[in-house]
C-alpha positions as CSV (number, residue, x, y, z in Angstrom):
1,X,0.0,0.0,0.0
2,X,1.4,3.4,-1.0
3,X,2.2,5.8,1.9
4,X,-0.7,8.2,2.6
5,X,-3.3,6.3,0.7
6,X,-6.9,5.6,1.8
7,X,-7.4,2.3,0.0
8,X,-7.8,0.3,3.2
9,X,-10.3,2.7,4.7
10,X,-12.3,2.8,1.5
11,X,-12.4,-1.0,1.3
12,X,-13.6,-1.2,4.9
13,X,-16.3,1.4,4.2
14,X,-17.4,-0.5,1.1
15,X,-17.6,-3.8,3.1
16,X,-19.6,-2.0,5.8
17,X,-22.0,-0.5,3.3
18,X,-22.6,-3.8,1.6
19,X,-23.3,-5.4,5.0
20,X,-25.8,-2.7,5.8
21,X,-27.3,-3.2,2.3
22,X,-27.8,-6.9,3.0
23,X,-29.4,-6.1,6.3
24,X,-31.9,-3.8,4.6
25,X,-32.7,-5.8,1.4
26,X,-36.1,-6.7,2.8
27,X,-37.0,-3.0,2.6
28,X,-35.0,-2.0,-0.4
29,X,-36.0,-4.8,-2.7
30,X,-39.6,-4.9,-1.7
31,X,-41.8,-4.1,-4.7
32,X,-44.6,-2.7,-2.5
33,X,-42.3,0.0,-1.0
34,X,-42.3,3.3,-2.9
35,X,-39.2,4.7,-4.5
36,X,-39.3,7.7,-2.1
37,X,-39.1,5.5,1.0
38,X,-36.3,3.4,-0.6
39,X,-34.4,6.6,-1.3
40,X,-34.8,7.9,2.2
41,X,-33.6,4.6,3.6
42,X,-30.7,4.6,1.2
43,X,-29.8,8.2,2.1
44,X,-30.1,7.8,5.9
45,X,-28.6,4.3,6.3
46,X,-26.4,3.2,3.5
47,X,-24.9,6.4,2.3
48,X,-24.0,7.5,5.8
49,X,-22.2,4.2,6.4
50,X,-20.5,4.5,3.0
51,X,-18.9,7.9,3.6
52,X,-18.3,7.7,7.3
53,X,-14.8,9.1,8.0
54,X,-14.5,10.5,4.4
55,X,-13.2,13.9,5.7
56,X,-9.8,12.3,6.3
57,X,-9.5,10.4,3.0
58,X,-7.4,11.4,0.0
59,X,-9.3,9.9,-2.8
60,X,-7.6,9.1,-6.1
61,X,-9.6,8.3,-9.2
62,X,-9.2,4.6,-8.8
63,X,-10.4,4.8,-5.2
64,X,-13.6,6.5,-6.2
65,X,-15.2,3.1,-6.0
66,X,-17.7,4.7,-3.7
67,X,-19.6,6.1,-6.6
68,X,-19.7,2.8,-8.5
69,X,-20.9,0.9,-5.4
70,X,-23.6,3.4,-4.6
71,X,-24.8,3.5,-8.2
72,X,-24.9,-0.3,-8.3
73,X,-27.1,-0.3,-5.2
74,X,-29.4,2.4,-6.6
75,X,-29.8,0.4,-9.9
76,X,-30.8,-2.6,-7.8
77,X,-33.4,-0.6,-5.9
78,X,-35.0,0.6,-9.1
79,X,-34.7,-2.8,-10.8
80,X,-32.5,-1.5,-13.5
81,X,-29.5,-3.2,-15.2
82,X,-26.7,-1.8,-17.3
83,X,-28.5,-2.9,-20.4
84,X,-31.3,-0.4,-19.6
85,X,-28.8,2.3,-20.5
86,X,-29.9,4.8,-17.8
87,X,-27.4,7.5,-16.8
88,X,-26.0,7.5,-13.3
89,X,-27.2,11.1,-12.8
90,X,-30.7,10.2,-13.8
91,X,-30.7,7.3,-11.4
92,X,-29.5,9.5,-8.5
93,X,-32.1,12.1,-9.4
94,X,-34.9,9.5,-9.5
95,X,-34.1,8.4,-5.9
96,X,-33.0,11.9,-4.7
97,X,-29.5,10.8,-3.6
98,X,-26.4,12.8,-4.1
99,X,-23.3,11.2,-5.5
100,X,-21.0,9.5,-2.9
101,X,-17.8,11.2,-4.1
102,X,-19.5,14.6,-4.0
103,X,-20.6,13.9,-0.4
104,X,-17.1,12.8,0.5
105,X,-15.7,16.0,-1.0
106,X,-18.3,18.0,0.9
107,X,-17.3,16.3,4.2
108,X,-13.6,17.1,3.5
109,X,-14.4,20.8,2.9
110,X,-16.6,20.9,6.0
111,X,-13.7,19.4,8.1
112,X,-11.3,21.9,6.5
113,X,-13.5,24.8,7.5
114,X,-13.6,23.6,11.1
115,X,-9.8,23.3,11.2
116,X,-9.4,26.8,9.7
117,X,-11.6,28.2,12.5
118,X,-9.4,26.8,15.3
119,X,-6.6,28.7,17.0
120,X,-3.2,29.1,15.3
121,X,-1.5,26.8,17.7
122,X,-3.8,23.8,16.9
123,X,-1.5,21.0,15.7
124,X,-3.6,19.9,12.7
125,X,-3.8,23.5,11.5
126,X,0.0,23.7,11.7
127,X,0.3,20.4,9.7
128,X,-2.1,21.7,7.0
129,X,-0.3,25.0,6.6
130,X,3.3,23.5,6.8
131,X,5.7,24.1,3.9
132,X,7.2,20.9,2.4
133,X,10.7,21.2,1.0
134,X,12.4,19.0,-1.4
135,X,11.3,17.0,-4.3
136,X,9.7,13.6,-4.5
137,X,10.9,11.0,-6.9
138,X,9.3,10.6,-10.3
């Protein structure tokens, strides 16, 4: 694992979200439940588990599996497959769920705002504002 990566945390969150998904399949896959109720359950239970701790992650493009996982769950809720050729944005809009990577980015910005409001002698603020000298290898 490369230094400073969040791969392990992301994998743990994905596993926890799938576990929560399996716990709630009786509600999420029930044809008698409305899409609005399913969306609310997904927003309040699964999405929160998926992005818990995201404010401390440094996500690279390949680690943005959060979005793929969430879209896969949402497609399952709506009974859609990839062959139905529905766009991810349309699926998120149908269930009223924001994209997981956008929520993770929002959590990081919220955390950054809290750190910026702290006193100047706060250790995390000092780390964020530290100058790094030298060059890294190619």
